[in-house]
N, C-alpha and C positions, 0 to 999 in steps of 0.2 A: 521931472521928467527923465527919462532915459531913453536915449537913442540906441540901437543896435543894428550891427549888418547882419544880412540872410542872403545866400546865395543859392539857387536852385540848379540841380543837375541836369535837370528834364525841361522841355517845352513844356509851359503848364496849359493845362485845361481844366475845365469846371468840375470834372469828377473822374479822377482817374483810379487806377487800380493800386499805384504806388508812387510815391514821392520820397526824394532822398535830397538832400543838401547839407551845406555848412552855415554855421551864424557863428558870430563872435560879438561877446558881451563886453563893454567897456572895458579896457586894459587886461581882458584875456587873450589866449590862443583861440584859433579855430575850433570848433566842436563840430560834431556830426549829427545831425538830425535823420530818422526813417521813420516812416510810415508805410503801412502795407494793410492791403485789401484782407491779408491772414490775420488769424489772431483777432478778430473783431466783436468778440463775444464777450463784451465789458458793456455793464450797464452806463458807464460815464465815462468821459475819455480820462485817459492815464499819461503822465509824463513817467517814464520807465529810466532812470539813469544806466548809461553803458561805460563799460570800457572796452573796445577793442584791443586785438592782439597787438596792434602796433601801439598801443599806448595811449591812443587817441581817445578822448572823451567825448561824451554827448548824452543825446536821448534817444529812445524808441517811443513814438508816437502811438497810443493804443486807443482808438477811435471807433465809438460803436457803429454798428452795422447801419443804421438809419440816416447817419451822416455822411456827408458827400467827404472826399480826399481833395483837398485842394489848397491852393495858397492861402486864401482867406482864413481855413480852417487853422491852417498849421500856425501862421500868424497869432491868430487869436489865442490858441494854445500855450504856444509860448510866452506869447506876453502874460498871460495868465501866471504861468509857470516861472518866470524871470523878472515879473514887475517892467516889463520893457512898454515903455507909450508908443513909440514908433521904429517901424523895422526900416532900413534903409535898403533896398535890393541892388546888391553889387556883383561884380565878378569874383567871386571867391576862388579857393580850391576846390578841386574835386574830391567829393566826400569818399569815393571809391579809392582813391588814391590815399588818402589821408587814413583809411581804416587799415 
């Protein structure tokens, strides 16, 4: 069972146009995740590794148009991608400052 930290930059709603934040896997530095209403022309969700200009790494989550953008979906996808069994919501660094 692996637990990890997650922090959201925005006030959460059930169906958002954009969601961004940071996550920290055990023993690693904070990383950034971004999910947007744009580029949703994918049949299945995708986790696309990213490296921003600052050198910080993370992921872009591409979610099919039929699926809502919210914390539940983000945490499910990150759990599948990183084998995390539980996300602990904490106050982490601002993703825009890290990028």
